[in-house]
C-alpha positions as CSV (number, residue, x, y, z in Angstrom):
1,M,-6.1,11.4,-13.7
2,K,-6.8,7.8,-14.6
3,K,-8.9,9.0,-17.6
4,I,-6.0,11.1,-18.8
5,Y,-3.7,8.1,-18.6
6,F,-6.2,5.9,-20.5
7,V,-6.8,8.4,-23.3
8,L,-3.0,9.0,-23.8
9,A,-2.4,5.2,-23.8
10,I,-4.9,4.6,-26.6
11,I,-3.4,7.5,-28.6
12,F,0.2,6.1,-28.3
13,I,-0.7,2.5,-29.0
14,F,-2.5,3.3,-32.2
15,T,0.0,6.0,-33.4
16,A,3.2,4.2,-33.1
17,A,4.3,2.7,-27.4
18,S,12.9,1.7,-23.0
19,F,10.5,-0.5,-20.9
20,A,7.6,0.3,-18.5
21,T,8.8,-0.7,-15.2
22,N,5.9,-2.5,-13.5
23,A,5.7,-5.3,-16.1
24,R,9.5,-5.5,-16.4
25,M,10.1,-6.1,-12.7
26,T,7.2,-8.6,-12.5
27,G,8.5,-10.5,-15.6
28,M,11.9,-10.8,-14.0
29,G,10.4,-11.9,-10.6
30,L,11.8,-8.8,-8.9
31,G,8.6,-7.0,-8.1
32,G,9.4,-6.8,-4.4
33,V,13.1,-6.1,-4.8
34,P,13.6,-3.6,-7.7
35,W,16.8,-2.3,-6.1
36,M,18.6,-5.4,-7.6
37,V,18.4,-3.7,-11.1
38,P,20.9,-0.8,-11.5
39,L,18.3,1.5,-13.2
40,D,14.6,1.3,-13.6
41,D,11.8,3.8,-13.1
42,E,10.2,1.6,-10.5
43,L,13.0,2.8,-8.3
44,I,11.6,6.4,-8.4
45,T,9.3,5.7,-5.4
46,P,12.0,4.3,-3.0
47,F,14.7,6.6,-4.5
48,P,13.2,9.9,-5.8
49,G,16.7,11.2,-6.5
50,L,16.7,8.9,-9.6
51,L,13.7,10.8,-11.2
52,G,16.0,12.9,-13.4
53,N,17.0,9.7,-15.3
54,F,13.3,9.2,-16.4
55,R,12.3,12.7,-17.5
56,N,10.0,13.4,-20.4
57,N,8.2,10.1,-20.0
58,F,4.6,8.9,-20.0
59,V,4.1,5.5,-18.3
60,A,0.8,3.6,-17.8
61,N,0.6,0.2,-16.0
62,K,-2.6,-1.7,-16.6
63,D,-2.4,-4.3,-13.8
64,N,-2.5,-1.9,-10.9
65,N,-3.8,1.2,-12.7
66,S,-0.6,3.2,-12.0
67,G,1.6,5.5,-14.0
68,Y,3.2,8.9,-14.3
69,I,4.0,11.7,-16.7
70,N,6.7,14.3,-16.4
71,I,8.8,16.8,-18.2
72,G,12.4,18.0,-17.8
73,V,13.6,21.5,-18.1
74,S,17.3,22.2,-17.7
75,N,18.4,20.4,-14.5
76,F,14.8,20.1,-13.2
77,T,12.1,17.5,-13.7
78,I,8.5,17.9,-12.6
79,G,5.4,15.8,-13.1
80,A,2.4,13.9,-11.7
81,F,2.0,10.3,-10.6
82,D,-0.7,7.8,-9.6
83,N,0.7,4.8,-7.7
84,P,-1.0,2.0,-5.7
85,Y,-1.2,2.9,-2.0
86,V,1.1,1.0,0.3
87,G,1.2,2.2,3.8
88,T,0.2,2.3,7.5
89,I,-3.6,2.0,6.9
90,L,-3.2,-0.9,4.6
91,S,-0.9,-2.8,7.0
92,A,-3.2,-2.2,10.0
93,E,-6.6,-2.7,8.4
94,P,-6.8,-6.6,8.9
95,L,-6.3,-6.1,12.7
96,L,-8.6,-3.2,13.3
97,P,-12.3,-3.7,14.4
98,S,-15.0,-4.5,11.9
99,G,-18.7,-4.3,11.6
100,N,-20.4,-3.1,14.9
101,I,-23.2,-1.0,13.2
102,V,-24.1,-2.2,9.8
103,S,-26.3,-0.2,7.4
104,Y,-29.7,-1.6,6.3
105,D,-28.5,-2.7,2.9
106,T,-25.0,-3.7,4.3
107,K,-23.2,-1.1,2.1
108,A,-21.5,0.5,5.0
109,D,-20.6,0.1,8.7
110,V,-18.8,2.2,11.2
111,E,-15.8,0.0,11.8
112,T,-14.8,-1.1,8.3
113,V,-11.7,0.8,7.3
114,R,-11.9,2.2,3.7
115,V,-8.3,1.5,2.7
116,P,-7.1,4.0,0.0
117,S,-6.4,2.4,-3.4
118,N,-4.1,4.9,-5.0
119,F,-1.5,7.4,-4.0
120,C,-1.6,10.5,-6.2
121,G,0.4,13.6,-6.3
122,I,3.4,15.5,-7.8
123,M,7.0,14.5,-8.4
124,A,10.0,16.8,-8.8
125,S,13.8,16.5,-8.9
126,M,16.9,18.5,-9.5
127,A,20.5,17.7,-10.4
128,P,22.8,20.2,-8.6
129,S,25.8,18.4,-10.3
130,D,26.5,15.5,-12.7
131,S,26.9,13.1,-9.8
132,L,24.0,14.1,-7.5
133,G,20.3,13.9,-7.9
134,L,17.7,15.2,-5.4
135,G,14.0,14.3,-5.7
136,L,10.6,14.2,-3.9
137,L,7.1,12.7,-4.3
138,L,4.3,14.4,-2.4
139,G,0.7,13.2,-2.5
140,I,-2.4,11.9,-0.8
141,A,-4.2,8.6,-0.7
142,S,-7.9,8.7,0.2
143,N,-11.1,6.7,0.2
144,A,-14.6,7.6,1.3
145,S,-18.0,6.1,1.3
146,S,-21.5,7.3,2.4
147,D,-24.7,5.4,2.8
148,N,-27.6,7.6,3.7
149,S,-30.8,5.7,3.1
150,T,-34.4,5.2,4.3
151,P,-35.7,1.8,3.3
152,S,-39.4,1.7,2.6
153,N,-39.9,-1.9,3.8
154,Y,-40.1,-3.1,7.3
155,D,-37.0,-3.9,9.4
156,I,-37.5,-7.3,10.8
157,W,-35.2,-6.7,13.8
158,T,-37.1,-3.8,15.3
159,N,-40.5,-3.8,13.4
160,F,-40.0,-0.2,12.6
161,N,-39.0,1.6,9.4
162,R,-35.3,2.6,9.6
163,T,-33.0,5.3,8.3
164,D,-29.2,5.1,8.1
165,L,-26.6,7.8,8.0
166,F,-23.1,6.6,7.4
167,D,-19.9,8.4,6.5
168,D,-16.6,6.4,6.3
169,S,-13.4,7.9,5.1
170,S,-9.6,7.4,5.3
171,L,-6.8,9.7,4.2
172,A,-3.0,9.3,4.1
173,V,-0.6,12.1,3.4
174,K,2.8,10.9,2.1
175,L,6.1,12.5,1.4
176,N,9.1,10.7,-0.2
177,L,12.5,12.4,-0.3
178,G,15.6,11.0,-1.9
179,A,19.2,11.6,-2.8
180,S,21.2,9.6,-5.4
181,F,25.0,9.6,-5.9
182,K,26.1,8.5,-9.4
183,D,27.6,4.9,-9.4
184,T,27.8,5.1,-5.6
185,A,24.6,5.0,-3.5
186,D,20.9,5.8,-3.4
187,F,19.0,6.9,-0.3
188,G,15.3,7.5,0.3
189,I,12.9,8.2,3.2
190,A,9.1,8.1,3.1
191,L,6.9,9.7,5.8
192,E,3.2,9.1,6.2
193,L,0.4,10.5,8.3
194,P,-2.7,8.3,8.4
195,F,-6.3,9.4,9.3
196,I,-9.5,7.4,9.7
197,D,-12.9,9.1,10.4
198,N,-16.0,6.8,10.4
199,T,-19.3,7.8,11.8
200,G,-22.7,6.1,11.7
201,T,-26.2,6.4,13.1
202,V,-29.2,4.0,12.8
203,S,-32.6,5.4,13.6
204,N,-36.2,4.1,13.5
205,Y,-39.4,5.9,12.5
206,N,-41.5,5.1,15.5
207,F,-45.3,5.6,15.6
208,T,-46.5,6.9,19.0
209,N,-49.7,8.5,20.2
210,N,-48.3,11.9,19.4
211,G,-47.6,10.9,15.8
212,L,-44.4,10.2,13.9
213,V,-41.1,10.7,15.8
214,T,-37.6,9.5,15.1
215,A,-35.9,7.3,17.7
216,K,-32.2,6.5,17.5
217,I,-31.3,2.8,17.8
218,A,-27.5,3.1,17.8
219,D,-24.6,5.2,16.8
220,G,-20.8,4.8,16.7
221,S,-17.5,6.0,15.4
222,L,-14.0,4.9,14.5
223,K,-11.3,7.5,14.5
224,T,-7.6,7.7,14.6
225,T,-6.0,9.4,17.6
226,G,-2.4,9.2,16.3
227,G,-0.1,7.5,13.9
228,I,2.9,7.7,11.6
229,G,4.8,5.7,9.1
230,V,8.5,6.0,8.4
231,T,10.4,3.9,5.7
232,V,14.1,4.2,5.0
233,N,15.6,2.8,1.8
234,A,19.2,2.5,0.9
235,R,21.5,0.7,-1.5
236,A,25.2,0.7,-2.2
237,M,26.5,0.4,-5.7
238,M,30.2,1.4,-5.3
239,F,31.2,-2.2,-5.7
240,M,29.3,-2.8,-9.0
241,P,28.4,-5.3,-10.3
242,F,27.7,-6.1,-6.6
243,I,24.7,-4.3,-5.1
244,I,23.6,-4.2,-1.4
245,G,20.1,-3.1,-0.6
246,A,18.3,-2.4,2.7
247,N,14.9,-1.3,3.8
248,V,13.6,-0.4,7.3
249,G,10.0,0.5,8.0
250,I,8.2,1.5,11.2
251,N,4.5,2.0,11.3
252,N,2.1,2.7,14.1
253,I,-1.5,3.8,14.3
254,Q,-3.9,4.4,17.3
255,T,-7.7,4.3,17.1
256,T,-10.7,4.8,19.3
257,D,-14.0,3.2,18.4
258,I,-17.3,3.9,20.2
259,Y,-20.5,1.8,19.9
260,N,-23.7,3.1,21.7
261,T,-27.2,1.6,21.8
262,Y,-30.4,3.3,22.8
263,N,-33.9,2.4,24.0
264,V,-36.1,2.7,20.9
265,S,-39.1,4.1,22.8
266,S,-37.4,6.5,25.3
267,G,-34.1,7.3,23.5
268,I,-32.2,6.6,26.7
269,L,-28.7,5.3,26.3
270,T,-28.7,1.6,27.2
271,S,-25.1,0.6,26.6
272,S,-21.8,2.2,25.6
273,N,-18.7,0.4,24.6
274,K,-15.4,2.1,23.9
275,G,-12.5,0.4,22.3
276,T,-8.9,1.7,22.1
277,R,-6.4,0.0,19.9
278,S,-2.7,0.5,19.1
279,F,-1.0,-1.2,16.2
280,S,2.7,-1.0,15.6
281,A,4.9,-2.8,13.0
282,F,8.6,-3.1,12.2
283,N,10.0,-4.4,9.0
284,L,13.7,-5.1,8.0
285,N,14.9,-6.3,4.6
286,L,18.6,-6.8,3.8
287,G,19.9,-8.4,0.7
288,A,22.6,-8.5,-2.0
289,C,22.8,-9.3,-5.7
290,Y,25.3,-9.6,-8.5
291,N,24.7,-8.2,-12.0
292,I,26.4,-10.3,-14.6
293,N,26.5,-8.9,-18.1
294,I,27.1,-11.4,-21.0
295,N,28.0,-10.0,-24.4
296,N,26.2,-6.7,-23.6
297,N,22.9,-8.3,-24.5
298,V,22.2,-10.7,-21.6
299,T,22.0,-9.7,-17.9
300,L,21.9,-12.4,-15.2
301,I,21.0,-11.3,-11.6
302,P,21.3,-13.8,-8.7
303,G,20.4,-12.4,-5.3
304,I,19.3,-13.2,-1.8
305,V,17.2,-11.2,0.7
306,G,16.5,-11.7,4.3
307,S,13.1,-10.3,5.5
308,Y,12.0,-9.9,9.1
309,S,8.8,-8.4,10.3
310,S,7.0,-8.0,13.6
311,N,3.8,-6.3,14.7
312,T,1.9,-5.8,17.9
313,L,-1.8,-5.1,18.4
314,K,-3.1,-4.0,21.8
315,S,-6.8,-3.9,22.3
316,V,-8.9,-2.7,25.2
317,I,-12.7,-2.6,25.0
318,A,-14.7,-1.3,28.0
319,N,-18.4,-1.3,28.9
320,E,-18.7,2.3,30.1
321,T,-22.3,2.0,31.2
322,A,-21.4,-0.5,33.8
323,S,-20.5,0.8,37.3
324,P,-17.7,0.4,37.8
325,I,-16.5,0.4,34.2
326,I,-15.8,-3.2,33.0
327,N,-13.1,-4.2,30.5
328,T,-14.6,-6.8,28.3
329,T,-11.5,-7.2,26.2
330,N,-7.9,-6.5,27.1
331,N,-5.4,-8.4,25.0
332,E,-2.2,-8.1,23.1
333,V,-1.2,-10.0,19.9
334,D,2.4,-10.2,19.0
335,S,3.4,-11.8,15.7
336,S,6.6,-12.1,13.6
337,S,7.9,-13.7,10.5
338,F,11.2,-14.4,8.7
339,N,11.7,-15.2,5.1
340,L,14.9,-16.0,3.1
341,P,14.2,-16.2,-0.6
342,L,16.8,-16.7,-3.4
343,Y,16.3,-14.9,-6.7
344,I,17.6,-15.5,-10.1
345,A,16.5,-13.0,-12.8
346,A,17.6,-12.8,-16.5
347,E,17.0,-10.3,-19.3
348,S,18.1,-10.8,-22.9
349,K,17.9,-8.3,-25.7
350,I,17.1,-10.4,-28.8
351,N,17.3,-7.5,-31.2
352,E,16.5,-3.8,-31.3
353,I,12.7,-4.6,-31.0
354,L,12.4,-7.6,-28.7
355,T,13.7,-8.2,-25.2
356,V,12.7,-11.2,-23.2
357,R,12.9,-11.8,-19.4
358,F,12.8,-14.7,-17.0
359,G,12.8,-15.1,-13.2
360,V,12.7,-17.7,-10.5
361,S,12.5,-17.3,-6.8
362,Q,13.1,-20.2,-4.3
363,M,12.1,-19.8,-0.7
364,L,15.1,-21.2,1.3
365,F,13.4,-20.7,4.7
366,S,10.2,-19.3,6.0
367,S,8.7,-19.1,9.5
368,M,6.1,-17.3,11.4
369,G,4.8,-17.1,15.0
370,S,2.4,-15.3,17.2
371,T,1.6,-14.9,20.9
372,N,-1.9,-13.9,22.0
373,T,-2.0,-12.6,25.6
374,N,-5.3,-12.2,27.3
375,N,-5.0,-9.7,30.2
376,I,-8.7,-10.0,31.3
377,F,-7.7,-12.9,33.6
378,S,-5.3,-12.8,36.5
379,P,-2.8,-14.2,35.9
380,A,-2.8,-13.5,32.2
381,T,-3.2,-16.4,29.7
382,Q,-1.2,-16.9,26.6
383,D,-1.8,-18.8,23.3
384,V,1.5,-19.3,21.5
385,M,1.9,-20.5,17.9
386,N,5.1,-21.1,15.9
387,Q,5.5,-22.8,12.6
388,T,7.9,-23.3,9.7
389,L,6.3,-22.8,6.3
390,P,6.9,-25.1,3.3
391,A,9.4,-23.9,0.7
392,T,7.9,-22.4,-2.4
393,T,9.2,-21.9,-6.0
394,V,7.8,-19.1,-8.2
395,F,8.6,-18.8,-11.9
396,S,7.9,-15.7,-14.0
397,G,8.6,-14.4,-17.5
398,G,7.9,-11.4,-19.7
399,F,8.9,-9.5,-22.8
400,S,9.2,-6.0,-24.2
401,I,8.6,-4.7,-27.7
402,N,10.5,-1.5,-28.4
403,I,9.7,0.7,-31.4
404,N,11.5,4.1,-31.5
405,N,10.5,5.9,-28.3
406,I,7.7,3.5,-27.4
407,S,7.9,0.3,-25.5
408,I,5.2,-2.2,-24.5
409,D,5.9,-4.7,-21.7
410,A,3.9,-7.6,-20.5
411,V,4.1,-10.6,-18.2
412,I,3.8,-13.9,-20.1
413,S,1.4,-15.6,-17.6
414,N,-1.2,-12.9,-18.2
415,I,-0.5,-10.6,-21.1
416,A,-3.9,-8.9,-21.3
417,T,-3.9,-7.6,-17.7
418,T,-0.2,-6.9,-17.2
419,L,0.5,-4.6,-20.1
420,S,2.7,-1.6,-19.4
421,L,3.2,1.3,-21.8
422,K,6.1,3.8,-21.9
423,Y,6.6,6.7,-24.2
424,S,9.7,8.8,-24.0
425,W,9.9,11.9,-26.2
426,Y,13.4,13.0,-25.1
427,T,15.7,11.3,-22.5
428,V,18.8,12.6,-20.7
429,K,20.2,10.6,-17.9
430,Q,21.2,12.7,-14.9
431,V,22.4,10.4,-12.1
432,E,22.6,6.7,-12.3
């Protein structure tokens, strides 16, 4: 799919190339809060009901290798997309286990989660009436790695030649549904099912009196036993130019990881450790903005957003070869954060060809805290940390060049890597 996007992008740039959303939102400093803009195709993901407003388009974003292409027929729009993956596996990965059994050349290990990079699939929408749009995005995000090797040189650790068999994979199935009501409100819900399946075996070629035999050193696995991600997006536009936006997300994932070691000579199991982990997260974002139009050529958008997030990681690791079974780890980490940034974005149409953009965000308040509870001891011990983070100011800027049905967007700070291309061969807005 990426090759198709690249070839089409080259054709459009050199043959002739309305804005491509990724660079537009970044240039205005609204990359994380696109709902502040009344209409932009970056809103298709949170609000699939708006897809009908961006039919017969080809879009390619260079900075994150994303894009889409679709076609509209009557009241229906259908196409394909390739977006960066954002979901449960990505949010949980930093807190999941890492690196118990590592391959000889360190290219793989059982407990490193292969986070998917892109979310690819189909998009479709319909407009039952002039004031209602319904849409969906359905796709998968996956990443897999294998390292099956037999090094010819000696392994210093065991003094035996070694062979590795590793297979790591992750998969997320996602469905986004949305409904948009013209000049009134937009709604969207995203559902995700995450899967992780990692296995690994390390063996030695061991010379004995009977000749060459294979002796296993260690094996292990990391697999999901459950998980789901649910995100709800909504915004109210009935009071335009005043817009209210909200986002609520709940993610959870449960994993089991097993790490076994064996006696090289006899092949007898010497230790077995089993870890069970549960990660859950909650996110809430609520904000408001005001769209000010000046002379129909300049738009100024001041806005403010409050963001709260919390997550909990519960980990239990047991030595199952001990009698009785001994828990070597039993802890819970609870963390939370709150941010209150102020946004000011501006967009000005200089002429029919050139549009310029500017944005600034000022963090008014930011805090974070965590509590680490160790349940191995009785009574349990806790390590508590709370801190207020320094205020930060972020500036951004961008521009758009529009020629007929082609537009090229970029962010001023890094034009070469933030180019976005959009080609529209026929556009009919359905529901705004």
